[in-house]
N, C-alpha and C positions, 0 to 999 in steps of 0.2 A: 131847559137847563137840567142837567142830571143832579140828583140828590147828592148833597154834600157828605162825604165820609172821612173818618180819621184812620179808619183800618186797625188793626190789632197786632201788637207786638209780643213776642215771647221768646224765651231762651230755653235752648235744649241741648245740653252737654255744653261744648265749647262754641256754638253758633248762636246768633240772633236770627230771628225769623220774622217776616211780616205776612199779613194776610188782609185782603180786601176783596170787595165785589167788583165784577168785571163783566161787560157785554162780550161773549165769545161766539164764535161760529161753531156749531156742532151739527153735523149731518146736514149742511147747508142752510141751517136756520139760526138766528141770534137768539141765544139764551143767556141769562144772568146766572153766573155762577162765581163760587169763591175761587180766588187764585192765592198762591202763596209762594214765597220764595226766600232764600237765604238773604239777609241783608249785610252781615257782617260777621267776624269772628270775635268772640269775647276777648278783651284785651284791656289795658289800661285806657285806651281811648275810647272804648265802647264798654263801659262797665255797667251802665243802667239803661233802661228803655228810653230814658230822656236824651242819653248820648245818641242812640240810634234813631231816635225820632226823625232827624232831618233826612235820613235816608230813605225812609217810608213816605214821608212828604213830598220828595222829589219824584217818587212814583206815582203819587196819587194827584199831584198837581195837575197834569194834563187831563186826568179823568175828571176832576172837580171842576176844571175850567172848560169841559166839553170840547176839547181839542184832539180826542182819539176817535178812531173807527174800530168796529169789531175785527176786520182784517188784520190789525195789528196783535191780535192773539193767535194769528195762525201761525204754525211753525215756518222756519224759512223755507223749507222744502215745499210746503204746500202754496206758500206765496209765490215762489218762482215758478212752479209748474202750472198753477191755475191763474195766475196774473201776469208775471213778467215775462215769460217766455212767448206766451200769446202776443204780447206788445211787442216784443223784439222781433218776431216772425213778421209782424205787419210792418214795421217801422224801417227795419235795418236790411241791407242787402244781404242775398241768400248766402254768400261766403261768410259774412260776419256772423250771421244766425248759426251757420254750421259750426263755426268755431266756438259760439257761446254754448251750444248743445254739447259738444264734446268735453269742454271744461266742466260744464255742470255735471254731467253723467259720470265722468272719469274721477273727478277730484272733490266734488263739492256735495252732490246729493246725499251720499251715504252718511255724511258727518253733520248734516244740519236738520236731520228729521225731528230731533228733540229740542231745538232752540227755537223760541218765540221771538218773531220780528221785534216786537217792542221792547224785549229784554236783551236784544244782541248789543254788546259793547265792544269798544275799541280793543280791549284785551282779548275778547273773543276771536276777533279777526286776526290779532297777532298770533294767537295760540294756534289757529287753524293753519295759518301760513308756515308756521314753524312745524307743525305736525306733518304737513304735506311734504315739506322739503326733507324732514327727517326720513320719512317712509319712502319717497321717491327719488330723492336726491335730484330734484329739479334745479335748473339754473335760474338766474336772477330774471331773465327775460320771460320765461314762462310764468313764474311766479307773480311778475307785474301784470301779465294778462289775466291771470286768476284774480288778483286784487282789483283790477279794473273792473272786471266782470260783477264782482260782487259789490263794489262801489256802485255800480250802475244800477244794481237791485235796489239798494237803500235809497238812492237818488230818485228812482221811480216811485218807491214807497212814500217819499217825503212830498213828491208832487201830487200823489193821489190822496194826501191827507191821511195815510196810514201811520205816518211815523211824525213826530214832532220833535224838533230839535236838529243837532249836527249829525252828519252822516257818520255813523260809527266806524266806517272802514277807511274814512280820509287819512287818518293818522296813524293807522296800523304800519308796522316796520316789517319790511322783509328781512329774513334771516342774514346777517352778513356774510355768513359762511357760504351762501348761494354762489354759485361759480358766475362769473361774468361771461356774456356771449363771446364766442370765438370771432376773431377778426374775419370779416367778410371779405370776398375777393372781388376786385374791380379788374376786368379784363383789359388788357392793354390793346391798342390798335394792332400791333404785330400779332398778338395771340388771335384776335378776332380774324384778321386776314389770313391767317394759317388755317384756321377752323373752317373758314368759307372755301378756301383753296381745297381742303380735304373734301368738303361736301360737293363741291362742283365736280372734282375728278371722280366722284363716286356717282355723278349723274343725280344727286339729290337737290334738285332747283327749290323745292319748297322749304327744305330744312335750312338752306343756305339764305332764301329769303326771310325766313323766321328769325335767323341770327341777324340778318342785316336790319330789319325793321327795329329790333330791339336795341341794336347798337347805334347805328346811324340815325335813327329817329328817336331813340330814347324811350321807346313805348314800354308800358308794363306788359307782362305775358297776356293778361285778360284784354287789354287795349289791342294787342297785336292780333288776337283771336277776333276781336270785334271790327277791326278795320276793313273797309269795303272799297272796292274800286271806285265806286261813286264819291267817295271820300278823298280821292287823288286826282288833282288837276294837273299833273306833270310838274308842278313847282313845290307843291306842299300837300300834307296829309292832314286832314281835319278830323281830330279825335272827338268822335260823337258818342261812343259806346264802348262797353266792356263785356266780355263773356266769360261766364265762370261756370263750369260744367255744362249744363243745358240751359242756364239762365243767362239772359240778356237784359243788362241794366245800364244806367248811366256810369260814366268813369268813376274813379274813386271820390274825388272831390268836384266841387263845380269848377273850381279854378283849373282842372285838367280839360276841361272841354274848349279847346283852342287849336289853331294849326301848329304844325311843325314844319320846318323847311326840309325838303328832300334834296340832297346833295348827290354829285354824279355817281359814285359807287352804288348807292341805293336805287338811284332813277334806272341805271342800266340793269340792275338784279331784276328790278320789278318789271321792265320792258320784256325781259326774256322769259320771266315766269307768266306773264300775261299771253305771249305769244304761244308758249307751250301749252296754256289753258285755253287755246282756241279765241283769244281775244274777247274775254267776257266784258260787257258794260256795266255789270252789277254783281252784287254778292260778295261774300268774303274773299279777300285777297289769299288768304291761308285756308284753303277749303279741302275738307276730306272728300273720299269717293262718293259720299251721299249728297256733297254740296254743302254741308253744313260746317261751321268752323272747325279747323283742325285741332284734335287732342294734343297739345304742346307736351304733356307729361309723357304720353305715348310715343310722340315723335322723338324726344329725347332718349328715351329708353330703347326704342326699336332702331333709330337710325343713326343719331348724332354720336352717342357714347360708344357702340360697336365700331362705327367708321373711325372714330379718334384712335381707339385702341388698336385696330387693325393696321392703321397708317403707323402707329408707333412702333409696333412689332415689325412690320415690312421695312421700316427705316433702319431698325437695328440689325436686321438679317442682311439688309444691303451692306451696311457698313462692315459686318463681319464676314463678307463675302469670301471664300477661300479658306477660311479657318475650319479646322476639324469639328470643333465642339460650338454649336449654336445654342445659347441658353435660352433665347426668345424673351429676355427682359425688354420692358418697355424702354423706349428712348426718351429719358427724361427732359430733353430739350424741345420736345413737341409739346403744345399746348393740352392741358387737361380740361374736363368739362367741370364747371363750377356752377352750373345752373343758370336759368335763363336771366335772373336778376343781376348776375355779375356783368351782363352786357350792359344794362342801364346804369349800374354803378359806374362802369368803364368809360362810357361816353361822358358822363357827368364829370368824372375826374379829368378826363382829357380836354373837354371844353373849358373846365376851370383852370387847368394849366396852361392852355394856350390863349385864354382871355381872362375871365374873372368868374367868381362865384355867380354873380348876377347873370351872367350869360348861362351858365349851367342851370340855374333855377328857371330861366325862361323856357330852355329846351325841355327839361324834365317836368315843367308846368307845376313846380311846387308853390304852395301859397306862402312860404317864407324861406329867406335864405339861412335860415337855422335848420331847415330840413332840406335845403340849399341856400330871416327877418321877415316877419309876418307882414307880407306884401302882396299885393294882387295886381296883376298885369292881364289886360284884355287881349293883347296880341304878342306874337314873339318880338321881342325887343331887338333894336337895331345890333346891339353887342352880341347876341346870340347869332344873328345872321352872320356877321363878321367872324365870329368863332367857327361857324359851320363851314365857312369858305375856307378858313385855314386848315381845318381838319379835312376837307375835301382834297386840298393840294397835298396834304400829308398822305393820305390813303390811296389817292387816285392812281399813282403810278403803279403800286402793289396790285390794286385790284383789276387793273386793265391789262397789263402785261407782265406781270410776274417778277418785276424788277425790285430790287431791294429797295427799302426806304432811304431817300437821300439823306445825307449826314448834314 
């Protein structure tokens, strides 16, 4: 049990200060030194040292009760770099850790070098978020990610016994002026079929298959990179892994590891791709020249976007044929590229409209209907199969013979 201490209080100018002894880490060794900090401003509420005493007692209580560790005297920067980031690298997916590193290096590290873990308060977190917003004009979503990362740091500190009491980041407010995220796009069946038609006309079977996997099967981009021929039995795809950069991991959640039905448009596209790829029995369905999973960001930049732009220009020129002046503007009626996730959002929206949100939840393999009700299903529910059959009937005429969607 540590020696009990009362600390020392004094006033200097308009401020009250407190001083006490603490075990701190210095050059890797634990040494006992005096620490001091401002307790309050002199005011009617804090006129005497007796008025200020409860503030210092609150600081000393965990010390006198033996509930502190020397790591609590590290700066937040030291604690994150020496303790939290190594923990995150070992326990989180590579993509998550990469996001954490970026948040830390870009927004937080320079601002937390002089703040001690044990002294960090909710007001410090709120001030920090406001400062970051003021300087970088970040949106609400990015600020939420920064707050979530910082909250994770102090949750880890609590679990290690470094911090006692509440997580100081939990109640920190995000600036109300921070912009809300822009509305995301959900690709419609007509848009997707037009995109796949343009890719097929350009002879880009892999790009068409990538679009089909993310729309008709509702796969995440990493899952589409990770899906293999041995995961396909002709009727369903079993999602077992995800690929990010060069890392192969399990899918985003445990609930994502399950089969999804394969309807006719996707089945036909996969059959054509397999034949063109000399009928492989195993390996990535979307594979690059080296046999490794295809880089989808590169595929979109190098293939999908240029083809859609070129088709738009060609359509505009064709419609203006015979006129003297061709301005080469894009045909706005043709689909634009809104990213791979717009395909997953699109099929979720289509299935929900054709059936219900539970069917969409099953296809997208969410753990709850509120990210499509926190509920877990082990297999594809019957409602999802029925909805996918309806989607198949809706899309199959366009996918097979180019006819317009029936009214």
